[in-house]
C-alpha positions in Angstrom: 30.5 6.8 -13.4 33.5 4.5 -13.7 33.3 1.1 -11.9 35.5 0.3 -9.0 37.0 -3.1 -8.2 36.2 -4.5 -4.8 36.4 -7.9 -3.0 33.5 -9.2 -0.9 33.9 -12.5 1.0 36.8 -13.4 -1.3 34.9 -12.6 -4.5 36.4 -10.0 -6.8 33.6 -7.8 -8.1 33.0 -4.5 -9.9 30.7 -2.0 -8.4 29.5 1.4 -9.5 31.2 4.4 -7.8 28.7 6.0 -5.4 27.1 2.7 -4.4 27.1 1.6 -0.8 28.6 -1.7 0.3 25.1 -3.0 0.8 24.0 -2.1 -2.7 27.1 -3.6 -4.3 26.7 -6.8 -2.3 23.0 -7.1 -3.2 23.8 -6.6 -6.9 26.2 -9.5 -6.6 23.7 -11.7 -4.8 25.4 -11.5 -1.4 23.0 -11.2 1.5 23.6 -8.7 4.2 20.9 -8.5 6.9 19.0 -5.2 7.4 16.3 -3.8 9.6 16.4 0.0 9.3 17.3 0.1 5.6 14.8 0.2 2.8 15.8 0.6 -0.9 13.3 3.4 -1.5 14.5 5.4 1.5 17.8 7.3 2.2 20.2 5.2 4.4 20.0 5.7 8.1 22.4 3.2 9.8 20.3 3.1 12.9 19.9 -0.6 13.7 23.6 -1.6 13.2 22.6 -5.1 12.0 24.2 -4.6 8.6 27.7 -4.1 9.9 30.6 -5.5 7.9 34.4 -5.7 8.3 36.4 -3.6 5.9 40.1 -4.1 5.6 42.2 -1.3 7.1 39.2 0.1 9.0 39.5 0.0 12.8 35.7 -0.3 13.4 33.0 -2.2 11.8 31.0 -0.1 9.3 27.3 -0.1 8.4 27.0 -1.5 4.9 23.9 0.5 4.1 25.7 3.9 4.5 29.4 3.1 3.7 30.4 3.9 0.0 32.5 1.5 -2.0 36.0 2.5 -3.0 38.7 1.1 -5.4 40.5 -1.9 -3.9 38.2 -2.3 -0.9 38.2 -5.7 0.8 35.0 -6.5 2.7 34.0 -9.4 4.9 30.3 -9.8 5.6 30.3 -12.9 7.8 33.6 -12.9 9.8 33.4 -14.0 13.5 33.7 -10.4 14.6 30.8 -9.3 12.3 28.5 -12.2 13.4 29.1 -11.4 17.0 28.4 -7.7 16.6 25.2 -8.4 14.7 24.0 -10.8 17.3 24.8 -8.3 20.0 22.8 -5.6 18.2 19.8 -7.9 17.8 20.0 -8.9 21.5 19.8 -5.2 22.4 16.8 -4.7 20.2 15.0 -7.7 21.5 15.7 -6.6 25.1 13.2 -3.8 24.6 10.7 -5.7 22.4 7.6 -7.6 23.6 7.9 -11.4 23.1 4.4 -12.1 22.0 5.2 -13.7 18.7 2.5 -16.4 19.2 -0.2 -13.8 18.9 1.5 -11.0 16.9 0.0 -10.1 13.6 3.4 -10.0 11.9 4.4 -13.5 12.8 5.7 -15.2 9.6 6.3 -11.8 8.0 8.5 -10.1 10.6 12.1 -9.3 9.7 13.2 -9.0 13.4 11.7 -12.5 14.1 13.6 -13.9 11.1 16.9 -12.4 12.1 16.5 -13.4 15.8 16.0 -17.0 14.7 18.9 -16.9 12.2 21.3 -15.5 14.8 20.0 -17.6 17.7 19.1 -14.5 19.8 18.0 -15.3 23.4 15.5 -13.1 25.2 17.2 -13.1 28.6 20.6 -11.7 27.8 19.7 -8.1 28.8 16.9 -6.9 30.9 16.1 -3.9 28.8 13.0 -1.7 29.1 10.4 -4.0 27.8 7.8 -1.3 27.2 4.3 -2.5 27.7 2.7 0.7 28.8 1.9 2.4 25.5 -1.8 2.2 24.4 -2.1 -0.3 21.6 -4.3 1.8 19.3 -4.8 5.1 17.7 -8.2 6.8 17.1 -8.0 6.6 13.3 -10.0 4.2 11.0 -7.0 2.6 9.2 -3.8 2.0 11.1 -3.2 0.3 14.5 -0.2 1.9 16.3 1.6 -0.3 18.8 4.6 1.7 20.1 5.6 -1.2 22.4 6.8 -3.1 19.3 8.6 -0.1 17.7 12.3 -0.8 17.2 13.1 2.8 16.3 14.4 2.0 12.8 12.9 5.3 11.6 11.6 3.7 8.4 8.2 5.2 9.0 9.7 8.7 9.7 11.7 8.6 6.4 8.8 7.2 4.4 6.5 10.0 5.6 9.1 12.6 4.8 10.7 11.4 1.5 7.9 9.4 -0.1 4.8 11.3 0.9 6.4 14.6 1.8 4.1 15.1 4.8 6.5 14.8 7.8 3.7 13.7 10.1 5.9 11.2 12.0 8.9 11.8 14.3 10.8 10.3 17.2 10.3 11.8 20.7 12.0 11.3 24.1 15.3 9.4 24.6 16.6 6.0 25.8 13.9 3.4 26.7 11.3 6.2 26.5 12.0 7.0 22.9 9.0 6.3 20.6 7.4 7.3 17.3 5.0 10.3 17.5 2.6 12.0 15.2 2.3 15.7 14.7 3.0 17.5 18.0 3.2 14.2 19.9 -0.5 13.5 19.4 -2.4 10.9 17.4 -2.4 10.1 13.7 -5.8 11.5 13.4 -4.8 14.9 14.8 -1.5 15.0 12.8 -1.0 16.0 9.1 -1.1 12.3 8.3 -2.9 11.5 5.0 -3.2 7.8 5.8 -1.4 6.8 2.7 0.0 3.8 4.6 3.6 4.3 3.4 4.6 3.9 7.0 2.8 0.5 7.2 4.4 -0.6 4.0 7.9 -0.1 5.3 7.5 -1.1 9.0 9.6 -4.3 9.5 7.6 -5.4 12.6 4.0 -4.9 13.7 4.3 -1.4 15.3 2.1 -0.1 12.4 -0.5 -2.5 11.1 -3.7 -2.1 9.0 -6.7 -2.4 11.3 -8.8 -4.1 8.6 -6.4 -7.0 8.5 -6.2 -7.8 12.3 -7.1 -11.4 13.0 -7.8 -12.2 9.3 -4.8 -14.6 8.8 -1.1 -15.2 8.9 1.2 -14.4 6.1 1.6 -18.1 5.1 -2.2 -18.5 4.9 -2.6 -15.6 2.4 -2.5 -16.0 -1.4 -0.8 -13.0 -3.1 -2.4 -11.7 -6.3 -0.7 -8.9 -8.2 -3.1 -6.5 -10.0 -3.7 -2.9 -10.8 -5.5 -0.5 -8.4 -9.1 0.1 -9.5 -9.5 3.6 -8.1 -8.1 5.9 -10.8 -6.2 5.9 -14.1 -2.7 6.3 -12.7 -2.2 2.5 -12.9 -0.5 1.7 -9.5 0.5 -1.9 -9.1 -0.8 -3.5 -5.9 -0.7 -7.0 -4.3 -3.9 -8.4 -2.9 -3.5 -10.7 0.0 -6.4 -13.1 -0.2 -7.8 -15.8 2.1 -10.9 -17.8 1.4 -11.6 -15.7 -1.6 -11.7 -12.5 0.5 -9.2 -9.7 0.4 -7.4 -9.4 3.8 -4.8 -6.8 3.0 -3.4 -4.7 0.2 0.3 -3.8 -0.2 2.1 -1.9 -2.9 3.9 -3.6 -5.7 6.9 -2.3 -7.6 5.1 -0.7 -10.6 6.3 2.0 -12.9 3.7 4.4 -11.6 4.0 3.8 -7.8 7.3 1.9 -7.1 5.7 0.0 -4.2 3.6 2.7 -2.6 -0.1 3.5 -2.8 -2.6 6.2 -1.6 -5.2 5.7 1.2 -7.8 4.5 -1.2 -5.6 1.9 -2.9 -4.4 0.5 0.4 -7.4 0.6 2.6 -10.5 1.1 0.3 -10.9 -2.5 -0.8 -13.9 -3.4 1.4 -16.3 -2.8 -1.4 -15.1 -6.0 -3.2 -16.8 -8.4 -0.8 -19.5 -5.9 0.5 -23.0 -7.3 0.7 -24.4 -4.3 -1.2 -22.1 -4.6 -4.1 -23.9 -5.1 -7.5 -22.6 -8.3 -9.1 -24.9 -8.3 -12.1 -26.4 -5.6 -14.4 -29.8 -4.2 -13.4 -32.6 -3.1 -15.8 -36.0 -1.7 -15.2 -38.7 -4.4 -15.5 -40.6 -2.5 -18.2 -37.4 -2.7 -20.4 -37.1 -6.4 -19.8 -40.7 -7.2 -20.5 -41.0 -4.7 -23.4 -43.7 -2.6 -21.9 -44.2 1.1 -21.9 -42.2 3.4 -19.7 -44.2 4.1 -16.5 -45.4 7.6 -15.8 -43.9 9.7 -13.1 -45.9 9.8 -9.9 -45.9 12.7 -7.5 -47.3 11.9 -4.0 -49.7 14.4 -2.6 -48.1 15.8 0.6 -50.3 18.8 0.8 -47.8 21.4 -0.3 -47.2 20.5 -3.9 -43.5 19.7 -3.3 -43.6 15.9 -3.3 -40.7 14.3 -5.2 -41.5 12.6 -8.5 -41.1 8.8 -8.4 -41.8 5.6 -10.3 -41.2 3.4 -7.2 -44.9 2.7 -6.7 -45.1 1.1 -10.2 -43.9 -2.6 -10.4 -42.8 -2.0 -14.0 -40.2 0.4 -12.7 -38.6 -2.1 -10.4 -35.0 -3.2 -10.9 -34.3 -6.8 -12.1 -31.1 -8.7 -12.7 -30.2 -9.5 -16.3 -27.1 -10.9 -18.1 -24.4 -8.6 -19.5 -25.4 -9.6 -23.0 -29.0 -8.5 -22.5 -28.0 -5.3 -20.8 -25.5 -4.3 -23.5 -27.9 -5.2 -26.3 -30.6 -3.1 -24.8 -28.3 -0.1 -24.4 -27.1 -0.4 -28.0 -30.6 -0.8 -29.4 -32.0 2.2 -27.5 -29.0 4.4 -28.4 -29.5 3.5 -32.1 -33.2 4.2 -31.9 -32.6 7.6 -30.2 -30.0 8.5 -32.8 -32.3 7.6 -35.7 -35.1 9.6 -34.2 -33.3 12.7 -32.9 -29.8 12.7 -34.4 -26.4 12.8 -32.7 -26.9 16.0 -30.9 -29.4 14.2 -28.6 -26.3 12.7 -26.9 -23.7 14.0 -24.6 -20.7 12.2 -23.1 -18.8 13.0 -19.9 -15.4 11.4 -19.4 -13.7 10.7 -16.0 -10.2 11.4 -14.7 -10.5 8.1 -12.9 -10.3 6.3 -16.3 -7.1 5.7 -18.2 -6.1 7.9 -21.1 -6.9 5.0 -23.5 -10.4 4.6 -22.0 -11.1 8.3 -22.4 -9.8 8.2 -25.9 -12.2 5.4 -26.8 -15.1 7.3 -25.3 -14.2 10.3 -27.4 -14.1 8.1 -30.6 -17.5 6.5 -29.6 -19.0 10.0 -29.2 -17.6 11.6 -32.3 -17.6 8.7 -34.8 -20.4 6.4 -33.7 -22.9 8.7 -32.0 -21.8 11.6 -34.3 -21.8 14.3 -31.6 -19.3 16.8 -30.3 -21.1 17.1 -27.0 -18.2 15.6 -25.0 -16.5 16.9 -21.9 -14.2 15.8 -19.1 -14.7 16.1 -15.3 -11.3 17.6 -14.8 -12.2 20.6 -16.9 -15.6 21.3 -15.1 
């Protein structure tokens, strides 16, 4: 589309037709504060914090919804705009708990940052100051604190447009308005898939991962960008780490996921530091010591149905070894089996959790090295 010429804060710029004022300003490096807007979601214009003054317009307009036009002259920080933004923030704060000292989102809260920037006081309006909503939800992943909800509807739009589930909505009106799940029930009883997209976009602590509560402030956490380990899609994620322990996982802007993840990628990281996690390869003792394979033992339980086991034989116990020893043993025994019985003694089963490249290498190993065509894939079974 043909570019349009606009002026923002005295700067003459070119923007793409169809862009909003906010998008055009962001592309030019001009900051406009936002609360309800998110680049991955359709614009809403609910918080009124992004208002700007447009020449020949009687009222202030929301930058996140108003499209640019040829010759448009925009002011993002005029006295009228700054006063309106502060007023909008004061109204939001009037119905928001002031527990920043103990809030999980302190240091990573957009409302807190804007209130500080615009010098918002807490005693301008009485407001509703909801403190009556229960601060929990009977689900294993997400803490729901409706008292802190600012009704930006980010979670509603994320559940609708990102995940397509429509498990979240707004119920009631005025100071009683709040987010709700399903038929005004709980997350657990709603169609929610616990993907955590709502947590990803929440600008305050109304929705927060339960596993992260009390584990550290934002400034205490080191961010490490990596790739999710659960499947072969290749979603980018950010690990928030404190004292060498993963405290939280958020989505990163990768080609496969664009900042969002599934329930496993976001909440299934506890295995990393779990006490039962294997950290070194294990081999049977008889393989390490070069002895004979112990015979199967069937305990006598009187009915002839006892399970076969080698657990009673010390030679069958698992022992820790180095990666070099484990891989050398596997390679040696595979070569011995191939020499004794040929390639058809082997079969390979690939996984949909691996990448295409990993499955391709497994296929090459089976066909060219082990010389067998006995290879299949779990997605076909």
